[in-house]
C-alpha positions, -999 to 999 in steps of 0.1 A, spaced: 705 820 -349 676 804 -331 647 789 -351 613 784 -336 589 759 -350 553 758 -343 538 723 -342 500 721 -343 487 699 -316 453 683 -319 437 680 -285 423 646 -277 386 646 -268 381 641 -231 348 631 -215 339 616 -182 304 601 -190 292 598 -155 253 598 -152 240 628 -133 272 649 -136 286 674 -160 305 659 -189 331 681 -205 344 675 -240 375 693 -254 364 703 -289 397 721 -297 424 738 -278 408 765 -256 371 754 -262 350 730 -242 314 719 -245 296 709 -213 267 684 -212 245 674 -183 229 639 -188 236 642 -225 219 676 -229 239 708 -238 246 728 -207 269 754 -223 304 762 -235 337 776 -221 362 794 -242 397 805 -232 404 842 -237 436 854 -254 440 880 -227 436 854 -199 407 839 -182 378 817 -193 344 828 -206 314 806 -197 282 808 -218 250 789 -209 229 768 -233 207 798 -239 237 818 -251 236 839 -219 271 848 -206 277 834 -171 309 853 -165 346 853 -168 369 833 -144 406 830 -139 407 792 -141 389 766 -162 378 748 -130 361 780 -117 343 785 -151 332 748 -150 319 753 -114 296 781 -127 275 755 -144 268 738 -111 252 770 -99 232 776 -131 
């Protein structure tokens, strides 16, 4: 008999803090907040079915991307 244990993992906050660039913070697993020069730029949420949804600071959906990196790049175009 095989037992499977689920161990909750708390993601460590990650920020870059470079002036003039996007700064991404991991709020929880599958959810990131982006700031540009300290101001909210938007959020990215990982979908259960795959892909990443990016939403701008005005709550406007920017789209769905296959990778986190592509979703983050959408904010450079916004």
